[in-house]
C-alpha positions, 0 to 999 in steps of 0.5 A, spaced: 469 481 529 470 477 522 466 475 516 469 472 510 468 474 503 469 468 497 475 472 493 473 473 486 476 476 479 474 483 476 475 485 470 479 492 472 484 489 476 489 483 475 486 477 479 492 474 480 495 480 482 491 482 487 491 475 490 498 474 490 500 477 496 496 473 501 501 467 498 507 471 501 504 472 507 509 471 512 515 474 507 510 481 506 510 481 514 517 482 513 520 485 508 514 491 507 517 496 511 514 501 516 510 508 513 514 513 515 513 516 521 512 523 518 506 520 513 503 518 521 503 524 524 501 529 518 494 523 516 493 524 524 493 532 524 490 532 516 484 528 519 484 531 525 484 524 528 485 524 536 483 518 540 478 514 540 476 517 533 473 510 529 476 508 522 476 504 516 483 501 513 481 498 507 487 492 505 490 493 511 495 487 509 500 485 515 498 492 520 504 495 517 499 502 518 494 498 523 499 498 529 502 506 528 495 508 528 492 503 534 498 505 538 496 513 537 489 510 541 484 511 534 480 505 534 479 502 528 476 496 523 481 493 518 479 489 513 485 485 509 482 480 503 488 475 504 487 470 509 493 468 510 495 476 511 489 478 515 491 471 521 499 476 520 494 481 522 490 480 527 496 477 531 499 484 530 494 487 533 492 482 538 493 487 544 489 493 541 482 491 544 480 497 540 481 494 533 478 489 530 479 485 524 474 483 517 477 478 512 473 481 506 474 483 499 471 492 501 468 491 494 464 486 495 463 487 503 457 489 506 458 495 511 455 496 518 450 501 519 454 506 523 458 511 519 466 513 520 470 519 522 476 517 517 477 511 512 484 510 510 487 505 504 495 505 505 498 502 497 491 498 497 486 504 494 488 501 486 486 494 486 479 496 488 473 498 483 475 504 480 467 505 479 464 505 485 471 506 490 470 512 491 462 513 492 462 508 497 467 511 502 464 517 502 457 512 504 460 510 509 464 516 512 460 521 517 458 529 514 466 532 515 469 525 514 476 524 511 478 519 506 485 518 505 490 515 500 496 513 500 501 512 494 507 508 495 511 509 488 518 504 490 526 506 488 523 512 485 525 518 489 532 519 485 531 522 479 538 517 476 540 511 480 545 508 477 542 501 481 536 502 477 539 503 471 543 497 471 538 493 474 534 493 468 538 487 465 534 483 469 528 484 468 530 485 460 533 477 461 527 475 466 520 478 465 516 477 459 513 483 459 520 487 459 519 493 455 526 496 452 523 503 452 520 504 459 525 508 465 524 507 471 519 514 473 523 520 477 520 523 483 518 529 477 515 524 473 510 523 479 503 527 479 501 532 485 494 533 484 489 526 485 484 528 479 479 522 481 479 525 488 477 532 485 473 530 479 468 527 484 466 532 486 464 529 493 469 533 497 470 540 499 477 540 499 484 535 497 491 536 501 497 533 498 503 531 502 509 528 499 514 524 503 521 521 500 525 515 505 532 513 504 533 506 506 539 501 505 537 494 503 543 487 503 542 484 497 538 478 501 533 483 504 532 487 497 530 481 494 526 479 499 522 486 498 521 485 491 519 478 493 512 481 495 510 485 488 506 483 485 508 484 478 514 479 481 509 474 483 506 474 477 512 471 474 512 463 474 517 461 478 522 459 474 523 466 472 522 469 478 527 465 482 532 467 475 530 474 477 530 475 484 538 471 484 540 476 478 538 482 482 542 479 488 548 477 484 548 484 482 548 488 489 553 482 492 558 483 485 557 491 483 555 494 489 558 491 495 553 487 497 547 493 499 544 498 496 540 506 498 533 506 496 529 512 496 521 510 497 516 515 495 509 516 498 504 521 497 499 522 502 492 525 499 487 527 504 480 528 501 474 531 506 467 531 505 462 536 507 460 537 514 453 540 513 
């Protein structure tokens, strides 16, 4: 199933940033890592997902979470607003007859009449309209259904990391919005409560799990990953190329060609009332 909704820019999010991922869809598919296995297992358990459950994934990208859920027999409607990303998503899930893709902006999507057992947005919820995103999700859930949100905090798993500190020199040189007082957040700086979900009054309970995933990147693989980040894609071409070349050289010369980065993933699982 495929529908097409024209992209639109609204004041609640930078339109250029929200749409920039589609411009590097192939790089996105190759460079973005899979979600931690423990997160997928906990999502299935906390949402009580069984084979045949019907779910909706918002902002599916190229299938980083879609595929592991589909492999476990979950029936999915996967929404992705970017046409190029959606093309790669379709290829990723082609073997699963129980997954359908929709090319649409969730904020404008005319949802089907049927309800879902769960809805998940992985590294995508922050792009949705904050005035309607929670209520629209709840409207699409069956009684007792679950909304899962995954927030990704890149390179936030260590409070004091040498590469993070020295890498700021590349931002200072090439990032036009660089703030000299900015300090990358560490794990203790990240919230453990989702106030938006709790304050909505639409859920009986909100559960939180946190995962730290340590990965080794070569200079090339790390720069490829950063080349899919919305803030880097917002640089003009000269600044983007200069910034990535700066980091590449830094990793090659000062870190013997590779770095270890600890990413943090937060899983929020909010369940609606069953009655």
